[in-house]
Backbone as CSV, one residue per row, in Angstrom:
resi,resn,N_x,N_y,N_z,CA_x,CA_y,CA_z,C_x,C_y,C_z
1,UNK,54.871,134.917,100.624,56.120,134.572,102.264,57.027,134.267,101.561
2,UNK,58.593,133.732,102.192,59.836,133.713,101.378,60.002,132.205,101.664
3,UNK,60.859,131.459,101.631,61.326,130.313,101.776,61.705,130.198,100.573
4,UNK,62.127,128.452,100.181,62.696,127.503,98.794,61.410,126.688,97.756
5,UNK,60.635,127.386,98.859,59.284,126.854,97.792,59.648,124.843,97.797
6,UNK,59.253,124.243,98.261,59.665,122.937,98.963,58.640,122.457,98.100
7,UNK,57.705,122.968,98.907,56.396,122.958,99.187,55.528,123.664,97.563
8,UNK,56.162,124.458,97.206,55.050,124.492,95.988,53.928,124.079,95.146
9,UNK,52.926,124.175,95.430,51.709,123.926,94.380,50.807,122.713,94.659
10,UNK,51.723,122.883,96.769,51.208,122.135,97.220,49.961,122.246,98.012
11,UNK,48.715,120.713,98.643,48.113,121.863,99.199,48.258,121.299,100.691
12,UNK,48.078,121.434,101.608,48.299,120.933,102.143,47.145,121.209,104.164
13,UNK,46.553,119.941,104.526,45.601,120.350,105.650,46.180,119.555,106.854
14,UNK,46.636,120.515,108.156,47.078,120.527,109.496,46.114,120.501,110.047
15,UNK,45.625,119.457,110.835,44.682,119.474,111.839,45.860,119.413,113.384
16,UNK,45.109,120.390,114.266,45.056,120.556,115.197,46.859,122.201,115.515
17,UNK,45.827,122.542,113.929,46.705,123.771,113.839,46.220,124.900,114.378
18,UNK,46.210,125.492,115.662,45.681,126.594,116.382,46.988,126.844,116.650
19,UNK,48.072,126.016,117.411,48.350,126.295,119.028,50.269,125.313,118.405
20,UNK,50.874,125.880,119.214,52.278,125.096,119.041,53.030,124.166,117.751
21,UNK,53.456,123.391,117.682,53.698,122.475,116.768,52.509,122.237,115.296
22,UNK,50.787,122.014,115.309,50.663,122.345,114.753,50.380,123.527,113.799
23,UNK,50.479,124.565,114.879,50.952,126.259,114.178,51.550,125.779,113.341
24,UNK,52.990,125.932,113.521,54.363,126.061,113.684,54.549,125.277,111.985
25,UNK,53.709,123.990,112.234,54.101,123.381,110.559,53.288,123.970,109.842
26,UNK,52.183,123.828,110.240,51.593,125.144,109.383,52.098,126.616,108.253
27,UNK,52.644,127.422,109.202,53.395,128.463,108.921,54.322,128.060,108.170
28,UNK,55.376,126.560,108.792,56.536,126.257,107.819,55.835,125.778,106.686
29,UNK,54.901,125.018,106.394,54.172,124.648,104.622,54.268,126.022,103.971
30,UNK,53.363,126.751,104.317,52.999,128.348,103.537,54.515,128.820,103.582
31,UNK,55.336,128.986,104.147,56.362,129.209,103.946,57.078,128.383,102.705
32,UNK,57.153,127.401,102.562,57.674,126.844,101.471,56.642,126.332,100.166
33,UNK,55.161,127.445,99.907,54.666,127.275,98.564,53.587,126.803,98.460
34,UNK,52.949,126.277,100.233,51.849,125.031,100.236,50.433,126.595,99.832
35,UNK,49.480,125.715,100.236,48.059,126.622,100.548,47.681,125.995,101.289
36,UNK,47.715,125.776,103.121,46.444,125.421,103.739,45.539,125.815,104.488
37,UNK,44.783,124.873,104.929,43.926,124.743,105.337,44.556,124.713,107.234
38,UNK,44.019,125.268,107.742,44.523,125.403,109.014,43.158,124.696,109.973
39,UNK,43.405,123.851,110.638,42.118,123.315,110.951,42.634,122.505,112.272
40,UNK,41.107,123.291,113.029,41.246,122.603,114.598,39.815,122.278,115.025
41,UNK,39.764,122.636,116.541,39.020,121.982,117.045,38.498,123.332,117.713
42,UNK,38.576,124.143,118.155,38.773,125.759,118.469,38.657,126.549,116.694
43,UNK,37.452,126.582,116.648,37.904,127.496,115.088,38.326,129.213,115.288
44,UNK,38.870,129.703,116.418,39.127,131.231,116.811,40.437,130.231,116.254
45,UNK,41.147,129.664,116.986,42.719,129.399,117.186,43.204,129.247,115.108
46,UNK,41.963,128.105,115.224,42.353,127.670,113.406,42.227,129.113,112.723
47,UNK,41.133,129.962,113.028,41.928,131.012,111.627,42.851,132.139,112.427
48,UNK,42.896,131.951,113.698,44.215,133.012,113.456,45.761,132.855,113.187
49,UNK,45.580,131.138,112.886,46.309,130.665,111.649,46.869,131.313,110.991
50,UNK,45.042,130.812,110.464,45.292,130.834,109.016,45.818,132.465,108.843
51,UNK,45.528,133.730,109.626,45.494,134.481,109.477,47.515,135.761,109.769
52,UNK,47.453,134.439,110.500,49.467,134.756,110.604,50.150,134.650,108.659
53,UNK,49.351,133.549,108.372,50.108,132.641,106.875,49.805,134.070,105.852
54,UNK,48.307,134.150,106.123,47.943,135.455,105.014,48.314,136.458,104.411
55,UNK,48.885,136.708,106.254,48.913,138.592,106.771,50.706,138.043,105.848
56,UNK,51.547,137.591,106.510,53.307,136.830,105.546,53.097,136.998,103.780
57,UNK,51.723,136.626,103.645,51.646,136.424,102.072,51.886,135.375,101.823
58,UNK,50.767,133.918,102.637,50.814,132.520,101.743,49.507,132.785,102.043
59,UNK,48.720,132.033,101.386,46.935,131.179,101.037,47.069,129.917,102.410
60,UNK,45.457,131.178,102.813,45.386,129.458,104.337,43.989,129.988,104.526
61,UNK,43.294,128.877,104.707,42.247,129.299,105.219,41.578,128.518,106.700
62,UNK,41.354,128.994,107.675,40.751,128.672,108.477,39.621,127.870,108.987
63,UNK,40.120,126.691,109.364,38.178,125.326,109.506,38.386,124.806,111.198
64,UNK,37.086,124.511,111.308,37.050,123.777,112.680,36.412,122.057,112.251
65,UNK,37.618,122.061,113.278,37.930,120.157,112.938,37.643,119.232,114.185
66,UNK,36.392,119.166,114.812,36.855,118.010,115.276,37.238,116.259,115.057
67,UNK,38.601,115.894,115.376,39.017,114.565,113.643,38.360,113.596,114.586
68,UNK,37.607,113.549,115.727,36.987,112.151,116.026,35.570,112.414,115.413
69,UNK,34.780,112.874,115.277,33.504,112.875,114.544,33.823,112.864,113.063
70,UNK,33.374,111.487,112.434,33.426,111.265,110.967,32.625,112.225,110.032
71,UNK,31.630,112.948,110.433,30.990,113.844,110.032,31.761,115.519,109.572
72,UNK,31.780,116.122,110.629,33.330,117.689,110.851,34.637,116.417,109.894
73,UNK,35.213,115.403,109.689,36.134,114.548,108.788,35.743,114.902,107.784
74,UNK,34.618,114.264,106.823,34.471,114.585,105.867,34.179,115.823,105.401
75,UNK,33.425,116.420,106.151,33.557,118.289,105.436,34.920,118.824,105.245
76,UNK,35.486,119.093,106.643,37.056,119.456,106.132,37.712,118.764,104.891
77,UNK,37.578,117.220,104.426,38.196,117.260,103.289,36.811,118.075,102.041
78,UNK,35.702,117.605,102.560,34.908,118.223,101.072,35.579,119.721,100.963
79,UNK,35.756,120.602,102.192,36.450,121.636,102.440,37.571,122.598,101.169
80,UNK,38.258,121.173,101.118,40.066,120.758,100.815,39.812,120.926,98.803
81,UNK,38.424,120.025,99.312,38.972,120.328,97.914,37.725,121.222,97.238
82,UNK,36.632,121.978,97.434,36.278,123.659,96.971,37.352,124.540,97.812
83,UNK,37.645,124.850,98.219,38.905,125.814,98.290,39.929,125.665,97.720
84,UNK,40.971,124.293,97.912,41.881,124.216,97.026,42.325,122.815,95.798
85,UNK,40.733,122.889,95.546,40.247,121.775,94.332,41.258,120.249,94.653
86,UNK,41.262,120.151,96.215,42.156,118.526,97.044,43.139,118.887,97.780
87,UNK,43.716,117.176,97.072,44.799,117.723,98.713,46.077,117.431,98.440
88,UNK,47.422,117.467,99.410,48.228,116.461,98.916,49.387,116.696,99.784
89,UNK,49.246,117.133,101.360,49.319,116.604,102.741,48.929,116.354,102.904
90,UNK,48.443,115.581,104.363,47.592,115.661,104.914,48.696,115.472,106.587
91,UNK,48.569,116.324,107.463,49.566,116.342,108.810,48.053,116.149,110.049
92,UNK,48.121,114.816,110.421,47.698,114.446,111.078,48.383,114.800,113.167
93,UNK,47.921,115.837,113.676,49.143,117.058,114.699,47.223,116.846,116.085
94,UNK,46.656,117.150,115.663,45.276,116.912,116.602,45.408,116.088,117.855
95,UNK,45.536,115.996,119.162,45.923,114.828,119.981,45.274,115.414,120.936
96,UNK,44.717,115.064,122.068,44.415,114.669,123.571,45.524,114.241,124.662
97,UNK,45.958,115.407,125.757,46.638,114.647,126.830,45.569,114.411,127.237
98,UNK,45.893,113.031,127.745,45.320,112.656,129.471,46.117,112.665,130.346
99,UNK,45.111,112.866,131.480,46.108,113.185,133.036,46.600,111.814,133.260
100,UNK,47.756,111.995,133.862,48.380,111.008,134.309,47.919,109.876,135.289
101,UNK,48.216,108.720,134.920,47.569,107.794,136.118,48.145,106.491,136.259
102,UNK,48.378,105.595,137.012,48.351,103.786,137.162,47.293,103.287,135.953
103,UNK,47.751,102.046,134.729,46.706,101.927,134.718,45.270,101.488,135.289
104,UNK,45.570,100.629,136.329,43.975,99.943,137.505,43.461,101.511,137.865
105,UNK,44.132,102.560,138.060,42.827,104.275,138.032,42.759,104.578,136.416
106,UNK,43.314,104.282,134.983,42.831,105.229,134.633,41.178,104.557,134.580
107,UNK,40.266,106.449,134.008,39.398,106.731,134.028,38.609,105.714,132.474
108,UNK,37.834,105.123,132.165,37.004,104.484,130.888,37.125,105.933,129.889
109,UNK,36.168,106.877,131.149,36.400,107.440,130.001,37.108,108.357,129.615
110,UNK,38.749,108.859,129.498,39.771,109.137,129.655,40.635,108.143,128.579
111,UNK,40.694,106.571,128.528,40.767,105.441,127.833,40.301,106.018,126.536
112,UNK,38.755,106.377,126.795,38.577,106.569,125.603,38.171,107.190,124.636
113,UNK,38.526,108.438,125.307,38.549,109.916,124.624,39.985,109.632,123.913
114,UNK,41.247,109.296,125.047,43.008,109.282,124.085,42.891,108.727,122.583
115,UNK,42.106,107.471,122.699,42.174,105.960,121.636,41.378,107.093,120.477
116,UNK,39.478,107.721,121.469,39.546,109.010,120.004,39.500,109.678,119.310
117,UNK,40.299,110.498,120.173,41.033,111.908,119.679,42.343,111.222,118.469
118,UNK,43.567,110.433,119.293,44.808,110.059,119.231,45.014,109.243,118.120
119,UNK,44.030,108.197,117.572,44.232,107.011,116.709,42.972,107.059,115.956
120,UNK,41.314,107.333,116.450,40.088,107.032,115.225,40.862,108.644,113.968
121,UNK,41.024,109.455,114.984,41.171,110.353,114.003,41.555,110.245,113.405
122,UNK,42.639,110.032,113.697,44.011,110.197,112.429,43.429,108.865,111.167
123,UNK,43.082,108.309,111.807,42.513,107.032,110.959,40.806,107.278,110.099
124,UNK,40.251,108.592,110.878,39.101,108.790,110.121,39.686,110.310,108.939
125,UNK,40.825,111.099,108.905,41.321,112.147,108.452,41.555,110.756,107.187
126,UNK,42.809,110.041,107.550,43.622,109.151,106.103,42.549,108.986,104.856
127,UNK,41.152,108.116,106.144,40.534,106.958,105.359,39.698,108.397,104.422
128,UNK,38.978,109.562,105.030,38.544,110.398,103.660,39.173,111.045,102.863
129,UNK,40.365,111.152,103.650,41.392,112.062,102.541,42.103,111.166,101.110
130,UNK,42.039,110.360,101.467,43.038,108.981,100.557,42.164,109.261,99.541
131,UNK,40.990,108.947,99.572,40.392,109.010,97.606,40.854,109.791,97.140
132,UNK,40.337,111.153,97.243,40.915,112.568,97.016,42.245,113.061,96.586
133,UNK,43.562,112.088,97.775,44.916,112.325,97.720,44.958,111.819,96.065
134,UNK,44.475,110.174,95.823,44.565,109.592,94.474,44.107,110.098,93.578
135,UNK,42.768,110.608,93.848,42.522,111.405,92.421,43.359,112.148,91.836
136,UNK,44.100,112.579,93.306,44.490,113.926,92.490,46.241,113.579,91.842
137,UNK,46.935,111.627,92.063,47.759,111.421,91.818,48.921,110.988,93.026
138,UNK,48.543,111.239,94.217,48.648,110.755,95.435,49.381,111.957,95.798
139,UNK,49.932,111.824,97.294,50.640,112.179,97.982,50.979,111.963,99.525
140,UNK,51.566,112.945,100.568,51.733,112.158,101.969,51.331,112.750,102.659
141,UNK,51.039,111.472,103.841,50.113,111.366,105.161,51.349,111.547,106.549
142,UNK,50.881,112.966,107.249,51.624,112.619,108.054,51.146,112.300,109.226
143,UNK,51.472,110.959,110.363,51.025,110.988,111.858,51.922,112.062,112.769
144,UNK,51.956,112.787,113.870,52.393,113.263,114.029,52.310,112.305,115.626
145,UNK,53.093,111.513,115.878,53.438,110.826,117.326,54.486,111.173,118.388
146,UNK,54.928,110.105,118.961,55.762,110.476,119.997,56.766,109.391,120.698
147,UNK,57.803,110.628,121.171,59.067,108.835,121.600,58.152,108.542,121.907
148,UNK,57.500,108.441,122.587,55.994,107.143,123.471,55.807,106.691,123.076
149,UNK,55.831,106.756,121.230,55.143,105.611,121.204,56.675,103.988,120.780
150,UNK,57.216,104.820,121.192,58.376,103.251,121.854,58.780,102.929,123.058
151,UNK,58.808,104.166,123.595,59.331,103.675,125.252,57.586,103.865,125.999
152,UNK,58.009,103.302,126.772,56.922,103.938,128.158,56.506,104.779,129.011
153,UNK,56.019,105.139,130.387,56.065,106.263,130.282,55.141,105.938,132.214
154,UNK,54.991,106.359,132.720,54.738,106.121,133.987,53.853,107.416,134.071
155,UNK,52.638,106.464,134.439,51.394,106.439,134.338,51.031,107.607,132.900
156,UNK,50.907,107.522,131.972,50.754,106.943,130.619,50.597,106.261,129.298
157,UNK,50.392,104.681,130.512,49.812,103.960,129.730,49.113,104.387,128.075
158,UNK,47.542,105.035,128.292,46.495,105.447,127.384,47.186,105.584,126.372
159,UNK,47.909,107.148,126.859,48.654,108.150,126.482,49.926,106.934,124.809
160,UNK,50.757,106.072,126.052,51.743,105.568,124.658,51.337,104.614,123.411
161,UNK,49.966,103.445,124.460,49.230,102.891,123.602,48.447,103.458,122.325
162,UNK,48.055,104.963,122.304,47.877,105.930,121.374,48.558,105.907,120.313
163,UNK,49.646,106.327,120.482,51.094,106.981,119.839,51.643,105.970,119.259
164,UNK,51.658,104.659,119.470,52.856,103.319,119.672,52.150,102.944,118.175
165,UNK,50.422,102.799,118.572,49.179,102.545,117.881,49.113,104.001,115.712
166,UNK,50.042,104.775,116.353,49.919,105.377,114.939,51.018,104.410,114.248
167,UNK,51.793,104.271,114.184,53.742,103.475,113.846,52.525,102.712,113.796
168,UNK,51.683,101.711,112.849,51.644,100.631,112.610,50.518,100.857,111.797
169,UNK,49.671,102.527,112.338,48.376,102.876,111.073,48.756,103.741,109.982
170,UNK,50.244,104.148,110.377,51.326,104.431,109.212,52.008,103.071,108.130
171,UNK,52.447,102.253,109.085,52.362,101.193,108.522,51.116,100.602,107.328
172,UNK,50.123,100.395,107.781,49.497,99.292,107.396,49.343,100.642,105.454
173,UNK,48.762,102.379,106.049,48.222,102.993,104.708,49.421,102.906,103.907
174,UNK,50.428,102.816,104.599,51.899,102.201,103.047,52.012,101.391,102.672
175,UNK,51.277,100.114,103.419,51.138,99.763,102.420,50.062,98.876,101.339
176,UNK,48.718,99.852,102.014,48.066,99.425,101.378,47.273,100.300,99.686
177,UNK,48.313,101.774,99.905,48.237,102.641,99.516,49.711,103.332,98.133
178,UNK,50.192,102.392,98.290,52.059,102.554,97.959,51.133,102.471,95.941
179,UNK,49.621,101.724,95.937,49.980,102.182,94.432,49.104,103.384,93.600
180,UNK,49.125,103.971,94.863,48.161,104.844,94.826,48.741,107.057,94.241
181,UNK,49.873,105.991,94.798,51.453,107.140,95.089,50.987,107.974,96.275
182,UNK,50.544,106.836,96.458,50.665,107.744,98.667,51.726,107.417,99.339
183,UNK,52.639,107.974,99.843,53.092,108.095,101.540,52.643,108.165,102.208
184,UNK,52.829,107.225,103.538,52.535,107.441,104.731,53.370,107.177,105.305
185,UNK,54.145,108.567,107.128,55.091,108.581,107.869,54.424,108.788,109.492
186,UNK,55.222,108.345,110.529,55.019,108.769,111.679,56.312,110.045,111.369
187,UNK,55.930,111.249,112.200,57.163,112.008,113.190,57.476,112.378,114.110
188,UNK,58.253,111.570,114.676,57.737,111.462,116.054,59.168,112.191,117.254
189,UNK,57.573,113.551,117.341,58.982,114.833,118.534,59.269,114.073,120.480
190,UNK,60.493,114.041,120.537,60.729,114.159,121.806,60.076,115.351,122.576
191,UNK,60.199,115.673,123.778,59.755,117.573,124.775,60.371,117.728,123.568
192,UNK,58.995,118.573,123.412,59.055,120.488,122.316,58.639,121.041,123.688
193,UNK,59.045,122.399,123.561,59.430,123.353,124.282,57.756,124.039,123.943
194,UNK,56.131,123.218,123.550,54.832,123.973,123.460,54.972,124.628,124.286
195,UNK,53.524,126.060,124.043,52.964,126.599,124.869,52.820,125.538,126.608
196,UNK,52.001,124.580,126.016,51.175,124.062,126.802,52.484,123.208,128.027
197,UNK,53.527,122.315,127.240,54.147,122.333,128.606,54.511,123.348,128.567
198,UNK,55.312,124.534,128.768,55.936,125.381,129.489,54.912,126.110,130.203
199,UNK,53.600,125.541,130.131,51.994,125.984,131.259,52.284,125.056,132.051
200,UNK,52.378,123.859,131.951,52.156,122.811,132.865,53.426,123.396,134.223
201,UNK,54.772,123.641,133.569,56.130,123.486,134.409,56.188,125.348,135.243
202,UNK,54.794,125.486,134.758,55.516,127.327,134.743,55.989,127.791,134.111
203,UNK,57.090,128.109,133.908,58.015,128.271,132.990,58.744,127.517,131.936
204,UNK,59.613,128.405,131.285,60.357,127.681,130.512,61.100,127.501,131.312
205,UNK,62.095,127.840,131.980,63.021,127.184,133.176,62.925,126.602,133.410
206,UNK,61.558,125.820,134.310,61.690,125.330,134.949,61.308,123.618,133.924
207,UNK,60.176,124.154,133.126,60.713,122.531,132.392,61.714,122.184,131.460
208,UNK,62.625,122.820,131.262,63.818,123.277,130.546,65.051,121.828,131.756
209,UNK,64.447,122.210,133.310,65.657,121.946,134.687,65.080,120.226,134.763
210,UNK,63.228,120.187,134.919,62.819,119.518,135.182,62.409,118.259,134.298
211,UNK,62.903,118.237,132.813,62.100,117.844,131.645,63.350,117.881,130.669
212,UNK,63.150,118.878,130.343,64.764,118.518,128.947,65.617,118.365,129.139
213,UNK,66.674,118.973,129.985,68.390,118.470,130.586,68.266,117.150,130.932
214,UNK,67.109,116.677,132.082,67.582,114.851,132.853,67.316,113.684,132.066
215,UNK,65.774,113.897,131.267,65.995,113.098,130.243,65.872,113.186,128.287
216,UNK,66.844,114.519,127.725,66.883,113.912,126.277,68.486,114.748,126.293
217,UNK,68.674,113.897,126.109,70.936,113.402,126.158,71.630,114.552,125.592
218,UNK,70.845,115.917,124.337,71.401,116.611,124.418,71.229,117.929,124.757
219,UNK,70.522,117.959,125.991,70.732,118.470,127.479,69.626,119.693,127.073
220,UNK,68.548,119.578,126.533,67.526,120.937,126.085,66.059,120.426,125.505
221,UNK,65.425,120.826,125.799,63.582,120.943,125.090,64.215,120.999,123.577
222,UNK,63.330,120.025,122.772,63.304,120.899,121.710,62.310,121.835,121.060
223,UNK,62.877,122.188,119.382,61.743,124.118,119.675,60.624,123.375,118.572
224,UNK,59.952,123.439,118.243,58.597,123.355,117.324,59.725,123.404,116.120
225,UNK,59.873,124.430,116.110,60.888,124.834,114.062,61.871,123.551,113.836
226,UNK,61.979,122.813,114.983,63.159,121.632,114.259,61.798,120.339,114.068
227,UNK,60.677,120.396,114.598,59.946,119.702,114.746,58.698,119.690,113.142
228,UNK,58.357,121.590,112.989,58.245,121.464,111.650,59.465,121.480,110.430
229,UNK,60.495,121.523,110.755,61.214,121.507,109.826,61.360,119.275,109.185
230,UNK,61.135,118.634,110.459,60.971,116.904,109.854,59.051,117.614,108.827
231,UNK,58.838,117.835,108.956,57.040,117.321,108.513,57.678,118.362,107.407
232,UNK,58.480,119.172,106.604,58.575,120.169,106.041,59.489,118.972,105.452
233,UNK,59.560,118.197,105.130,60.960,117.440,104.894,59.927,115.926,104.486
234,UNK,59.168,115.359,105.414,58.393,114.015,104.662,56.959,114.366,104.055
235,UNK,56.868,115.769,103.993,55.918,116.635,102.974,56.552,116.296,101.432
236,UNK,57.948,116.712,101.278,58.261,117.471,99.859,58.751,116.169,99.647
237,UNK,58.925,116.308,98.237,59.455,114.825,96.805,61.534,114.892,98.218
238,UNK,61.500,115.035,98.945,63.247,114.977,99.237,62.782,113.526,99.756
239,UNK,61.909,113.318,100.545,61.614,112.599,101.432,60.598,110.880,100.405
240,UNK,60.448,111.569,98.695,59.975,110.469,98.040,60.427,109.001,98.029
241,UNK,60.901,108.733,99.474,61.203,107.080,98.816,61.816,106.293,100.089
242,UNK,60.380,107.620,101.213,60.665,106.435,102.560,58.421,107.042,102.686
243,UNK,57.901,105.504,103.389,56.495,105.248,103.303,57.054,104.070,104.598
244,UNK,56.199,104.263,105.572,55.994,103.153,106.419,56.630,103.317,107.442
245,UNK,57.470,104.519,107.706,59.110,104.932,108.437,58.458,105.469,109.653
246,UNK,58.901,105.569,110.363,58.615,106.517,111.926,60.561,107.484,112.009
247,UNK,59.955,109.021,112.134,61.230,109.910,111.662,61.476,110.627,113.067
248,UNK,62.497,110.173,114.254,62.666,110.563,115.284,63.339,111.264,115.539
249,UNK,62.595,112.160,116.618,63.189,113.763,116.486,63.584,113.795,118.129
250,UNK,64.183,113.346,118.764,63.275,113.031,120.403,64.838,113.690,121.320
251,UNK,65.583,114.425,121.050,66.784,114.620,121.535,67.406,113.743,122.175
252,UNK,67.859,112.352,121.846,67.913,111.314,122.270,66.993,110.481,123.046
253,UNK,66.468,111.287,123.787,65.869,110.479,124.896,65.588,108.947,124.686
254,UNK,64.948,108.352,123.523,65.220,107.122,123.186,66.460,106.128,123.373
255,UNK,67.364,107.223,123.054,68.653,105.916,123.078,69.814,106.292,124.672
256,UNK,68.900,106.646,125.330,68.825,105.867,127.149,68.657,104.415,127.929
């Protein structure tokens, strides 16, 4: 794969890598020289992302992982050790988007699943990756949060709560494990033109018209490649003096 090799020699695990932002991050990492575990709850899509990397000349494996399952998480980290000899970069991108509802009408099951996938998942992945990462001399953990970690939105209290928790999870990891050479940051996208976003609005044009221009001062939805570029920065040594921080790429959404 062609690239500037900003991640040469690094071993990266990307959760939720079967589509959208996660797949684009996995591909960008590989272009920059990383060996990648493409992880997703859907094994077929995880393998497809890995296949795309390998066909482009990179090194990747596709693995199934339910980030809310401690046994599955332990296996994902064990696979990193057996496949690549360790882990240098962890991207906690897997997420679950609950149906909108005012707080008093949120089903308890939706609240629990939202926290299980969006908060407990990154906690478990980080908890089991950190000892392996520390043994290898350190690394970078990136939680994919959201602009909704900083602002509320009607009917999305459960999602906003979960994404806000990731900012504090990153700060806690940053303090607890700086001595291990481990940095931890969040990356917060605004509205991004992912396949799921376009499916929600029917067409790209509808998504841009209803969600992009009205809510983002830059007048459009973001591109998955723009988020992947931020992830490459946080994974690379270019961000070596950055930890416990949030990289907000939201087209001005939170500046309104």
